[in-house]
C-alpha positions as a Markdown table, in Angstrom:
| # | Residue | x | y | z |
|---|---|---|---|---|
| 1 | Met | 0.0 | 0.0 | 0.0 |
| 2 | Ser | 1.6 | 3.3 | -1.0 |
| 3 | Glu | 1.5 | 6.4 | 1.1 |
| 4 | Thr | -0.1 | 9.4 | -0.3 |
| 5 | Tyr | 0.3 | 13.0 | 0.7 |
| 6 | His | -2.8 | 14.9 | 2.0 |
| 7 | Glu | -3.1 | 18.6 | 2.3 |
| 8 | Pro | -3.1 | 19.6 | 6.0 |
| 9 | Asp | -6.6 | 21.0 | 5.8 |
| 10 | Ser | -7.8 | 17.6 | 4.5 |
| 11 | Asn | -7.0 | 16.0 | 7.9 |
| 12 | Pro | -8.1 | 18.5 | 10.6 |
| 13 | Ala | -7.7 | 15.8 | 13.4 |
| 14 | Ala | -4.0 | 15.3 | 12.5 |
| 15 | Leu | -3.5 | 19.1 | 12.4 |
| 16 | Asp | -5.3 | 19.5 | 15.7 |
| 17 | Ala | -3.1 | 16.8 | 17.3 |
| 18 | Leu | 0.0 | 18.4 | 16.0 |
| 19 | Val | -1.0 | 21.8 | 17.3 |
| 20 | Arg | -1.8 | 20.2 | 20.7 |
| 21 | Ala | 1.5 | 18.4 | 20.8 |
| 22 | Ser | 3.3 | 21.6 | 19.9 |
| 23 | Arg | 1.8 | 23.4 | 22.9 |
| 24 | Leu | 3.2 | 20.6 | 25.1 |
| 25 | Met | 6.6 | 20.7 | 23.5 |
| 26 | Leu | 6.8 | 24.5 | 23.7 |
| 27 | Ala | 6.0 | 24.2 | 27.5 |
| 28 | Ile | 8.7 | 21.7 | 27.9 |
| 29 | Ala | 11.1 | 23.8 | 25.9 |
| 30 | Ile | 10.5 | 26.8 | 28.1 |
| 31 | Gln | 10.8 | 24.8 | 31.3 |
| 32 | Ser | 14.0 | 23.2 | 30.1 |
| 33 | Leu | 15.7 | 26.7 | 29.8 |
| 34 | Ala | 15.0 | 27.3 | 33.5 |
| 35 | Val | 17.8 | 24.8 | 34.4 |
| 36 | Leu | 20.4 | 27.3 | 33.1 |
| 37 | Glu | 22.2 | 29.8 | 35.2 |
| 38 | Ile | 22.1 | 32.2 | 32.3 |
| 39 | Asp | 18.9 | 33.8 | 31.0 |
| 40 | Leu | 18.2 | 32.5 | 27.5 |
| 41 | Thr | 15.2 | 33.1 | 25.3 |
| 42 | Leu | 13.9 | 30.4 | 23.0 |
| 43 | Leu | 15.2 | 32.4 | 20.0 |
| 44 | Gln | 18.6 | 32.6 | 21.6 |
| 45 | Tyr | 18.6 | 28.9 | 22.4 |
| 46 | Arg | 17.5 | 28.1 | 18.8 |
| 47 | Ser | 20.4 | 30.2 | 17.5 |
| 48 | Leu | 22.9 | 28.2 | 19.6 |
| 49 | Val | 21.4 | 25.0 | 18.1 |
| 50 | Ile | 21.8 | 26.3 | 14.6 |
| 51 | Ile | 25.4 | 27.5 | 15.2 |
| 52 | Ala | 26.2 | 24.1 | 16.7 |
| 53 | Gln | 24.8 | 22.4 | 13.6 |
| 54 | His | 26.8 | 24.6 | 11.2 |
| 55 | Pro | 30.4 | 25.0 | 12.4 |
| 56 | Glu | 31.0 | 27.9 | 9.9 |
| 57 | Cys | 27.7 | 29.6 | 10.4 |
| 58 | Thr | 27.5 | 33.3 | 9.5 |
| 59 | Val | 25.1 | 36.0 | 10.7 |
| 60 | Ser | 23.4 | 35.9 | 7.3 |
| 61 | Ala | 23.0 | 32.1 | 7.4 |
| 62 | Leu | 21.7 | 32.4 | 11.0 |
| 63 | Ala | 19.2 | 35.0 | 9.9 |
| 64 | Ser | 18.0 | 32.8 | 7.1 |
| 65 | Ala | 17.7 | 29.7 | 9.3 |
| 66 | Leu | 15.7 | 31.6 | 11.9 |
| 67 | Gly | 13.6 | 33.5 | 9.4 |
| 68 | Val | 14.5 | 36.9 | 10.7 |
| 69 | Ser | 16.2 | 39.9 | 9.1 |
| 70 | His | 20.0 | 40.3 | 9.1 |
| 71 | Pro | 19.9 | 43.2 | 11.6 |
| 72 | Thr | 17.7 | 41.2 | 14.0 |
| 73 | Ala | 20.2 | 38.2 | 13.8 |
| 74 | Ser | 23.1 | 40.6 | 14.3 |
| 75 | Arg | 21.5 | 42.1 | 17.5 |
| 76 | Leu | 20.8 | 38.5 | 18.6 |
| 77 | Cys | 24.5 | 37.6 | 18.1 |
| 78 | Asp | 25.5 | 40.8 | 20.0 |
| 79 | Arg | 23.5 | 39.5 | 23.0 |
| 80 | Leu | 24.9 | 36.0 | 22.8 |
| 81 | Cys | 28.4 | 37.5 | 22.6 |
| 82 | Glu | 27.7 | 39.7 | 25.7 |
| 83 | Lys | 26.6 | 36.5 | 27.5 |
| 84 | Gly | 29.9 | 34.8 | 26.6 |
| 85 | Leu | 28.2 | 32.1 | 24.5 |
| 86 | Ile | 29.4 | 32.8 | 21.0 |
| 87 | Asp | 32.4 | 34.2 | 19.2 |
| 88 | Arg | 32.4 | 36.2 | 16.0 |
| 89 | Arg | 35.5 | 36.0 | 14.0 |
| 90 | Gln | 36.6 | 37.0 | 10.5 |
| 91 | Ser | 37.0 | 34.2 | 8.1 |
| 92 | Thr | 40.6 | 33.4 | 7.2 |
| 93 | Leu | 39.4 | 32.9 | 3.6 |
| 94 | Asp | 37.2 | 35.9 | 3.1 |
| 95 | Arg | 37.7 | 39.0 | 5.3 |
| 96 | Arg | 34.1 | 40.1 | 4.6 |
| 97 | Arg | 32.7 | 36.9 | 6.1 |
| 98 | Val | 32.1 | 36.8 | 9.8 |
| 99 | Glu | 31.8 | 33.3 | 11.2 |
| 100 | Leu | 30.1 | 32.3 | 14.5 |
| 101 | Ser | 31.2 | 29.7 | 16.9 |
| 102 | Leu | 30.2 | 28.4 | 20.3 |
| 103 | Phe | 32.2 | 28.9 | 23.4 |
| 104 | Pro | 32.3 | 25.9 | 25.9 |
| 105 | Lys | 29.7 | 27.7 | 28.0 |
| 106 | Ala | 27.2 | 27.5 | 25.2 |
| 107 | Val | 27.9 | 23.8 | 24.6 |
| 108 | Glu | 27.4 | 23.1 | 28.3 |
| 109 | Ala | 24.0 | 25.0 | 28.1 |
| 110 | Leu | 22.9 | 23.0 | 25.1 |
| 111 | Asp | 23.8 | 19.8 | 26.8 |
| 112 | Ala | 22.0 | 20.8 | 30.0 |
| 113 | Val | 18.8 | 21.8 | 28.2 |
| 114 | Thr | 18.9 | 18.6 | 26.1 |
| 115 | Thr | 19.4 | 16.4 | 29.1 |
| 116 | Thr | 16.5 | 18.1 | 30.8 |
| 117 | Arg | 14.2 | 17.7 | 27.8 |
| 118 | Arg | 15.2 | 14.1 | 27.3 |
| 119 | Ser | 14.3 | 13.4 | 30.9 |
| 120 | Gln | 10.9 | 15.1 | 30.6 |
| 121 | Phe | 10.1 | 13.2 | 27.4 |
| 122 | Glu | 11.2 | 9.9 | 29.0 |
| 123 | Arg | 8.7 | 10.5 | 31.7 |
| 124 | Leu | 6.0 | 11.1 | 29.1 |
| 125 | Leu | 7.0 | 7.9 | 27.1 |
| 126 | Glu | 6.7 | 5.9 | 30.3 |
| 127 | Met | 3.0 | 6.8 | 30.4 |
| 128 | Ile | 2.4 | 5.4 | 26.9 |
| 129 | Pro | 2.3 | 1.7 | 26.2 |
| 130 | Lys | 5.6 | 0.5 | 24.7 |
| 131 | His | 4.0 | -1.0 | 21.7 |
| 132 | Lys | 2.9 | 2.6 | 20.6 |
| 133 | Trp | 6.5 | 4.0 | 20.8 |
| 134 | Lys | 7.4 | 3.1 | 17.2 |
| 135 | Asn | 4.3 | 5.0 | 16.0 |
| 136 | Ile | 5.4 | 8.0 | 17.9 |
| 137 | Glu | 9.0 | 7.7 | 16.6 |
| 138 | Asp | 7.8 | 7.4 | 13.0 |
| 139 | Ala | 5.4 | 10.3 | 13.2 |
| 140 | Leu | 7.8 | 12.7 | 14.8 |
| 141 | Asn | 10.6 | 11.7 | 12.4 |
| 142 | Leu | 8.3 | 12.4 | 9.4 |
| 143 | Ile | 7.5 | 15.8 | 10.8 |
| 144 | Ser | 11.2 | 16.6 | 11.7 |
| 145 | Asp | 12.4 | 15.3 | 8.3 |
| 146 | Ala | 9.8 | 17.4 | 6.4 |
| 147 | Ala | 11.2 | 20.5 | 8.2 |
| 148 | Asn | 14.9 | 19.4 | 7.6 |
| 149 | Glu | 15.6 | 19.3 | 11.3 |
| 150 | Pro | 18.8 | 17.4 | 11.8 |
| 151 | Arg | 18.9 | 14.2 | 13.9 |
| 152 | Glu | 20.3 | 14.5 | 17.4 |
| 153 | Glu | 23.5 | 12.6 | 16.6 |
| 154 | Ser | 24.4 | 14.9 | 13.7 |
| 155 | Trp | 25.0 | 18.0 | 15.8 |
| 156 | Arg | 25.8 | 16.9 | 19.3 |
């Protein structure tokens, strides 16, 4: 049996379930930032994730990945620099290119948040019958793959 694509509005129950799950995931995302000793917004956290995924990330690439303007991404980077989380440096190949990298403090923050989220999600999975776990895995991977979100092992 072949799988067919359906427009999102042709399956309102699936869309409702996704929106409902996103509210839960957003709540967990916000709660997981509370474990940090530094104050990070979700946008700042997402920026660190993107920089971790792309070792030669530029401000322009970050702006594009976040869907924000270049000036907004630049101000965001200013704040992350002030917090001692990222470094801006001129590319050795192109002096006009400014590359972003994470300081160890940022890597530690990403690890702490990820550990907290994994723990919270593990508690949720324990409430679901094990025979349903593969369905969850498949559905979430389909959604993440459609959005080109890298797998955990590719950036950690």
